[in-house]
N, C-alpha and C positions, 0 to 999 in steps of 0.2 A: 504493499498499501504506501502511495506516495503521499507525505503530508508535508506541506509546506507554510502553515500557520499552525503556532501554539500558545496557549497561554498557561504560565506556570508562576508559582510564588515562591521568592528567594528569600533565605533568611540567613545573614551572617551570624556568628556565633558572639554571644555575649563574652565580656571580659570575666575574668575569674574575679571574685571579691579579696580584697586586702584581709591580712589576717590580724587577729588581735592575740598578741602573746607578749609575753616578760621573759627575759632570760633569767633561768635559774640555774645556779651551778654553786657547789659546796664551796664552802670559805669566800665567794664572790658576794659581797654586798651590794645592794640596790645594781641589781644586772641592767634594769630599765627594760623599756619596750624593744621587741625585736621581730615585730610581726614583718613578715615579706609582702611583696606587692602580689596581686593576681597576675596571671598569664593574659595575654591578649587573644581574644576569639579568631577563629578563622574566618578568612576572606572568603567570598564566593567569586570564583574567577571562571570565565569564559573563555575555551581556546577553540580554535578551528582543527576539526580532524578530516582529512582530505580522504580517509576511507568512508567517511559520511555522505549521503546523497538526499536526505529525508528527515523530515524531524520526528518520526514514526515514533522514536524513544521518547517522546514527551506526550504521546496521545494519551497515556495511561498513567503516568507516574507525574504529578503536578506540582509536589510541593520537595523543596531542596533547601535542607539545613545544615549548616557547617557546625562544627562542633564548638561549644564554649571553652574558654580557656579556663585554666586551673586556678584553684584557689591559691593565695598566700599561705606560708605556714611558718612557723617559728625559726629562729637564726637567720631572720632575714631571707629566708628562703624564697625566691620568687617561682610563682606557678608557671607552670608548662604552657607555652604559647600553642593554642591549639593549630592543626595542620589545615591548608586550604581546603575548600571543597572546589574541584576542577570540573567543570559540565563542559563535556566534548558537543560540538555543534557542527553543522557543516559548513565548509567554507562559502562566506558570502551571507551570513545569517545577519538580520538586521535586528536589533534589540531594542524596544520602545517600552517606556513606562505606560502599562495599560489605561491608566487613569486619564492622562494628560497627553498621551502620544508622541512625547517629546524622544527624539532619539537618544539612547544612553550609550550604544557603542555599536560599530559595525565590524564584525569579525571576519575580516577580508583578507588579514595577513597571518603569519604564524605565532604573532606576539601575543601573550594572554592579556586578558583584559579584565581587571578587579571593578566589578559590577557593584557588590555589596561589601562594605568593609566591616570588619570585624571590632568590636567595641575594646576599648583600652582597659588593661586590668584596673582594680581599685588600688590604691595605696594602703600600705600596712599601716599600723599605728605607730610604727618607728619613725615615720615622716612628720607626726603631729606633736612630738614631745618638744618642748620649751622651757625654759628657765622656770616658768610660772605654772607650767603644765607638765609635771614630770612622770606622771602615771597616765596617760590618755586611754581610756577602755574603747576607743571605737576605732574604726577603718572606713575606709572608703569603698562601696560598693563599685563592682565592674561596670562600666558603661554597656548599654544595650547595642548590639550589632544592627546593622542597617537591614531594613527589609521592605522588598518590593514585590507587586505584581508586576509580571513585565508581560509582554507578547515578543514571541519568536516569530519572524518573518524570514523567509529563505527567498533571497533573489540571486538567481545562477549568476556567477562570474564567467560570463561569456563573451568573446569580442563579436560574434558575429550571431545573428538570431535569424533563423528562418521562421517567415510568417506566411500565409495562406490559408486558403481553404482547406478542409480535410480531403484527402486521396489526391493531392495535386503533384505528390511525388517528393516532398518534404523529408519522409524517412527514407526513400531510397537515395536520394541526394547525400545525405549525410552517412549512410552506410557504404556509397562508392568512394567517399573522400576522407574517410577516418575509419577507425576499428570500431566505431560504435555499432552495435547489433540491435536496431530496434524491430520490432514486430512489423512486418509488411503484409498488407492484404489489400484485395480489390474491395474494401467498402469503407465509408466514412467512420471517424473516430476510433482507427485502428490504434492510434498513440495517445494514453490515457496520461502518460507523464511527460515531461520535458526530458528530452536525451541529450547529453552532452558527448561531443567526440573532437579529438585533437587532431586538426590538419596540418599536416607535415609537407612542406614544399623541399625543403632540403635540411641540411643538417643546422642550418642557423636560423631557418626561416618556420614558424608555425604559429598557429592560433586556436581559440577553442570556438568552436560552432555548436550553436545551440537549437534544437528542432522545438519550437514553441507550437502545441498541440491546441486543439479546442477553438480555432478563431471562426467565428460564422456570422451573421448579421445578428446586433443585439448581445454582442459578447460582453461590450463594456458595460452593459446595463444588466449583466448577470444571466444572459440567455445561453443555455447550452454550458460547458466547461471553460468557455475562455475567459471569463472575468476571473476564475482561479488562476490563470496562467499568464496573464498579461503582465503582471509584476514582474515576470521573468526577462520581458525585454528592456526593463529599466536600464539595465547596464551595459546593455549592448551597444558598442560603438557603432555597428553599421549592420543594417537589414539587408538582407537578401529576400525578396520577394518573391514566392514561385508561383506561379499561375499555369495552370492548363490550358494552353494556347489553344489546343485541338478543340476544347469544349466536350469532351469525351463524357462528360456527367450531365449533358445538357444542359450546362450554364453558358452564360456569354462572358467571355475571358476579360473584356473591359468593365464588365457590372463587377465581376469577382474582384478586379484590382481596387475600384473605386471603394466597393464595400469594405474590403480589408483595411483600405488607408483612412476610411471613414471612422471605424471602429478604433483605431489606433488612436486618432486625432481625439475622439470622444473621452478615451481614457486618459491621454495626456496629450496636451499641444506639445510638450517639450519632446515626446517620443516621435510625434509625427513628424519633427523638423530633422530626426537623426537622418544621416545619409542613407540612400537605399540604391539598390542594384534590383532591377527586374529580371528573373529567370524565366524565359518562356519554356516550359516544358512539356514532353510529350510530343515533340516535334515531327516524328515519326509516324504520328496519327493524323497530323494537320497538312494542309494542303499549303503551297508556298505562296499563294494568295493570303490565307490566314495567319501566316506567319508575317508575312510584309505589313499585313493591315496593323495587325496589333504591334507591331515593331514601330510602325509610324505614329501611332496612339501614343504608347510611352514615349518613345522620344521628344513628342510634340511637348510633353509634361515636364520634360528637363530630366529623365532618368536614363541612365545608360541601360540597353537591352542586349541579353544575350539568349539568342536559342540553343536549347539543350535538348537532350534526351538523356537523364539521368540513368535509367536502365541499362543503357547501351553503351554509357562512359563519352557520350558524343557531346562535344563543346564545353565539358566541365573543367577540364585544365584551363581552358582560357579564362573561363568564369574565376577558379579559384586564384591565378596569377594575378586578377584585376583586385579582386578582393584584399589580396595581400599587400598589394601597392597602394591600397586607398587606406587600409589600415594603419600603414606607416606615416600616413601624413595624420592621422586624428589623434588625439589626446589620450591619454591611458583609461582602462575601466573606472569609470565614478566610484570613489568611495566617499562615505556619508560622514560627516563630522559630527561628534556629539554636541547636544544642545543644551543649554544652561538652564537649569530651572528658572521657570517665570517668576518674578517677584511677587506677582500678583497671586501666584498659586501658593507661596508661602505664606503671605498674609491671609488669603482665604481659609488655608488650612487651620492658622493659628500657630504654626509651627515657629513660633519666635522666642519660644523660653530659653533663656541663656543667663550665664552668670560670668562676672568680671572679677577677677580676683588680681590682686598686686603681688608679684613674686620677685625679689630683688630688683624693683625699678620697673619692671616690665609688668604691663596690664595684658594678662591672659583672659581671653575671650573664649569661653566654651559652652557648647550647648549641642544638642543631638542631631539638629539639623544642618548644622554647620557644614558638614562633607558634602550633604546633598545640594547646598546651595554653591559653595565654594570649590568643590573637588575639582572642577575642571576650567577654572579661571586661570587665566593665563596673562599674568601682570605685565608681559612686554607687549601685550595687542592691546591697544585702544579702545576698542569696542568692549574687550573683556574687563579692562578696567574700569571704565564708565558704569557696566552692569555690576562690579565689585562696589563700587562707590556707592552704587544705588540702592543695593541692599543694604549697606551698612545703614545708610540713611532711613528707609523705608520701613526698616525691622527694628528701629529705635536703639541701634547699638551705639551708633554715635553721640546720641542723646544721654545715654547711660554711662559713657566714657567720660563724658563732662560733668556728669553728676558725681561720678567717682573721682572727680580731681585730675584728669589728665591735662597735662599742659602740652604748647606747642614743643615738639621737639623731644617729646617722650616716645617710647618704643610701645607698639601693640602688637600681641603676638595672637594669631589666628590660625590655628592649624599648623603650627610650626613655621608660619609665614610672619615675618617680623618686619613691620614698617614703620617709618617716623610718624607720628601725628602733626599733622599740619590743619590750620583752622580754616 
């Protein structure tokens, strides 16, 4: 079964609690507090796995929870940090926060991505001893790990997408130019899952081609299966529009051509503007007049046309050579950038609880939502910096800092990012 959308809940581990303990040893008077800190909770990490091609693993398992950090113990022993929970997904999986729809990560490279961070361990009572409080009988609990409900959406990583009506020869074409082995038969909707194949021209030149199934009239509105697969065209740099130029299915090739382009435009204006090559297939069943008439129609629209007979491998080499040449001129496959949390969402949810404490002259700002708000802020980017300043202002952090006595030039620490306070 091919599954390309799934909704799951992820929960990072909570930090371990700090320990309340006192040093006891024979002949040692007033050993004092020696409670250790709790360990950090495990992160939830997503990583691409090239052996996976579907989100079927998430059809039945919906909850993924990392382990909690170990509690601290006596003799200033810090609790063990919990291991990260690594979730493997197919390459090209887009992860969105389910409620807001914002993009959290695009798993398109081999690098692991931390989606939910484990809570920090709590301080043991040894941290709270002072000259006036020599026997602290309390410790700090571990912080709660982040949790999200997320939607996984697979968008195939392919350079070229084959589009066209069912039974026009897309599966045959990809089978003769690559090692892909789709099911091929003489009836519509033989392909029920997208098929990927690697096309190699020589040792140094290759590209990935995808057969996008299920496109019919009304697909962009949910008719048939097309609406489920149109998302896989999204990353394609170039489209090859396969048309049955012979009209062997009793359809007009010109109407087929216009219908598919209309569905692409209805689904996404951007996708409809992608470079497109038209492959007139089944030329062995068409008359020279049919081929010439359709070629003139397509070229008048501004698209390059190639007459082919995929089953007999006629004209295919020329088509592939042009495809490779066009790809060399186009930008790389699109990757999505993570989106910051809208300030309005933070305010609406009331996620503004935070504390400010002064430690060695540094104003430490702490709160469970800060990682969600600032985790992806790039202080070197002007727009990102503006977002950072807006959150500080709109969530009341600036006002609270001033109320706490911060002065111009003082150091403020948020998520271990230190900056100088400027009015």
